[in-house]
N, C-alpha and C positions, 0 to 999 in steps of 0.2 A: 863319243860321236857328237858332232855338232849339228846345227840346222842345215848345213850345206849338203849333208847326205840324205836328207828327208826328201822323198819324191811323192808326187800327188798325181792321181789319175782321175779324170772326170768320166761320168757314166750317164746313161739316159734314165729319165724319170717318166713314169706314167701315172697320172692322178686319177683317183676314184674317191667318192665321198667317204667321210669318216675321219677319225682322229689319230690313227696310228700310221706311221710310214713304215713300209716293209718292201723288201724286194732283194734283188741281187746287186751287191756292190762290185762283184767281179764275176765274169763268166769264163770258165776255162777254155783254152784253145780257140779263143775268139780274138781276132786281131783288132788292135786299136787303130785310130786314125794315125797318120804320120805325126810323130811326136818331135819333129825337128831333125829329120835325117834318118829316123829308124821307126819301125813298126814293132809293137810289143804284143806278146801273148802271155797268158798266165797258165802255168802247168797245174794239173790237178795235184792237190796236196800242198800248194805253195803257202797256204795260211795255217796248216795243221799244227806246226810247232808253236806258233804264236798263240793259237787258240788253246792248245794243250797246256801251255805255261800259264794261261789265264792273264795274258797281258791286258792292262787296263786301256781299253780303246774308247775314245771320245766320239760322240756324234756331234758334229758342228755345223754351223752355217758358213759356207764359203771359207773353210779352213781357219775360221776366226775363233780363238779360244775365249773371246769375250761373248760368244754366242753359243754356249754349250746347250745342246738340245737333249742330251742323255749321255749315259756312260755305262760301260759293261760292268764295272765294279759295283754300281748301285743297282744293277738288274734292270735298268730302263732301256738298255741296248743289249739285245740278244743276238749272238752270232753263231753260225754253224756252216761247215762245209758239207756239201752233198755232191752228187755226181755232176751237177751243172756248174756249181761255183760257190761263191761266198754269199750266203743268205743272211740278211739282217732284218730284225724287227725292232722298231723304235717307238717307245711311248714318249711322245714329244713333251718336253717341259711346258708347263703352263706359265710361260714368261712372254714378254713382248716379242722376243725373237721367235719363240716357239709358235705363238699364235700367227705371227706374220708368215712363217715358213709354211704352216698348215694351209693358210689361206692362199698363198701363192702357188703351192703345189696343187691344191684343189682346183684352182682356176686355170691351171696349165701355164702360168707365167714362168714358173721355175720348172725346167724339164730335165735337170741333171743331178747326178750324185757323183761323188768322187771318193777316193780313198787315199790316205797318206800312208807312206810306208818307208822303211829302210830295206834296201835289197841286201839279203844275206848271201844268197847264191843265185847267179843268173848265167845264161849261156848266150853268146853272141854269134851271129853268122853275118859275114860281110860279102857273101855271094849275092850279087844283084844289088839293085838300088830300089828302095832304101834298104839299109841294113836291118837285120831282124834280131830282136832280143826276146828271150824267153825267161820269165821270172820263175825260178825253181823253189825258192824259199824267201819269204819276206817277214819282217817284223811289222805287224799291222799297228798303226798309230791312231788313225781316225777314219771314220766314215762321215762324209760331208755332203750336205745338200747344196748344190751350186748350179748356176745356169750355163755351165760350160762342159758339155759332154765330150769325151775322148774315146770311150768304148761304146760303140753303137748297139751292141747286143744285150746290154744289161737293162734291167727293168726295176723300177721302184714305184710304189703306189701308196696312196692313202687308203688304209684298210677301213672298210665299212663296218659300222656297229649295228646296222640294220640287217637282219637275216635275209630278207628279200633282196636288198641291194647287193649283199654279199654273194648270193647265188647267181645273180645276174652278172656280177663282176667276174666270178670264176668262169662262167660260160664264155664271156667275151674274151677273157685271158686265154682260155684253152683254144678258142677259135683263132685268136690272133697270134699267139706265141707257141702253141702246140704242147702245152703242159704247165703244171703249177706244182711247186714244191714249197709249202709254207710251214711255218712253225705253228703248233697248236698250243 
């Protein structure tokens, strides 16, 4: 498979104080914006095979492999599927790109995340306009911080290292999004 079959989707970020970026890279059964004549949703379990295989997933800035922020094989990027979607927790590299991303997310200048994938199985419906695509199984390649959201229901934040700020963040999150499912 070449680069032509790699697809990328952008998602929404939400910034909070702290040094770790975490949130949902994908939310199941939540429609994307129009992606050029079609709207896409992700089926529960779409990432399961990729995660079970232990595919090496990169955390990048703007899909640029010159700006690696973390990686699943090194343990700095942790991924899991739950009932809501694909959750990730990223210990951002102490590099120029990493510090810049943390600063921009913290300030709210960068408000998106994205994921790169290869579609293994999908289902299309051409009833109505735009067409609809459901991703049933994907090979996950990267989770990316970017300023271009396409899935409005996803959330990413900088995780607080201060217990008081963390409690406040959780309360705000619950009030705003109706629930929190994080890695411990």
